[in-house]
C-alpha positions, 0 to 999 in steps of 0.5 A, spaced: 499 500 499 502 506 498 499 514 497 498 513 490 494 506 490 490 509 497 488 515 493 486 511 487 482 506 491 478 512 494 477 515 487 474 508 485 469 508 491 467 516 490 466 514 483 461 508 484 458 512 490 457 518 485 454 514 480 449 511 485 447 517 488 446 520 481 441 514 479 437 514 486 437 522 486 434 523 479 430 516 479 433 516 472 439 513 468 439 517 463 445 519 460 448 512 463 451 507 459 448 500 461 453 497 456 459 500 460 456 498 467 455 491 464 462 490 462 464 492 469 460 487 472 465 482 468 471 486 470 470 485 477 467 478 477 473 475 473 478 479 477 476 477 484 476 470 483 481 469 488 476 471 493 475 464 494 482 461 494 486 466 497 486 472 503 491 478 503 488 483 508 481 485 511 481 491 507 483 487 500 477 483 501 472 488 503 474 492 497 473 486 492 466 484 495 464 492 495 466 492 487 463 486 485 457 487 489 456 495 487 457 493 480 452 488 480 447 493 484 448 498 479 446 493 473 440 491 477 437 498 478 438 500 471 435 494 468 429 493 474 428 499 477 429 505 472 429 501 465 424 505 462 430 511 461 434 506 458 436 509 451 438 503 447 438 507 441 443 511 443 447 506 447 449 502 441 457 501 442 458 494 439 462 491 446 463 484 442 469 488 440 471 490 446 471 483 450 474 479 444 479 484 444 481 484 451 480 476 451 486 476 445 490 481 449 490 476 455 492 470 451 498 474 448 500 478 455 499 474 461 503 473 467 502 465 467 498 461 462 493 459 467 485 460 467 486 464 473 492 469 470 488 469 464 482 471 467 485 477 471 489 479 465 482 479 461 479 483 466 485 489 466 485 489 458 477 490 459 477 495 464 482 499 460 476 500 454 470 499 458 468 506 459 468 507 451 460 505 451 459 511 456 464 516 452 460 514 446 454 516 448 456 522 451 459 524 444 452 522 441 448 526 446 453 532 446 452 533 453 451 530 460 449 532 467 455 534 471 454 529 477 454 524 471 461 527 469 464 527 476 462 520 476 466 519 469 472 523 472 473 520 478 473 513 475 478 516 470 482 518 476 482 512 479 486 508 473 490 514 472 493 514 479 495 506 478 500 508 473 504 512 479 502 507 484 506 502 479 512 506 478 513 507 485 512 500 487 518 499 481 522 504 485 521 501 492 520 494 491 523 492 484 516 490 482 513 492 475 506 489 473 507 491 466 500 489 464 497 493 469 501 499 467 500 499 460 493 498 460 492 504 465 496 508 460 491 506 454 485 507 459 488 514 461 489 516 453 482 514 452 480 519 457 484 524 455 479 528 451 474 527 456 479 530 461 481 536 457 473 538 456 472 537 464 478 541 466 476 547 461 468 547 462 466 543 468 471 545 473 470 552 471 463 552 472 460 551 465 456 545 463 459 539 460 458 539 452 461 536 446 460 537 439 455 532 436 
């Protein structure tokens, strides 16, 4: 544990709490991508299979359970409680390319060729692109509620903070997790345009908007 990972975990927790708060307060999922949220369910369920086989710490275990449970809960309320506000005609990004690409990358870039390691690598690569359906929706609609934008920003900050986390661990522990590092770089690059607009508009009190 180091300051970068701790801040990343806090940012991740904040993103999920912001998302749930937004949904329950507005009683709507307008502007949110069900496809992105479904991909996160796959990400956490495939990454944290070691919950049943190993124990690292209470903090680690509770965080894993929270991320799995919260991602499943978000998809549940989106499909059962507020399903009428799902925009299937806008949330149309073909996620089969994301899951297929992540699986191919997991077969090529993995630490060990065991089922657990391949699934872990798959989850890392899939998470790096899971936000694309959500960003695609923003591009198509051109704007979003600021609280939804704050959720995306916190989620992006979570993965961006993992880059200095792995750099720090390399210099202090001599350990370099190349898959997590490069997947984090990919995800941060995907967020780059979003971060720029977030900083130049939302952080200055303006409404988030994109050219449609």
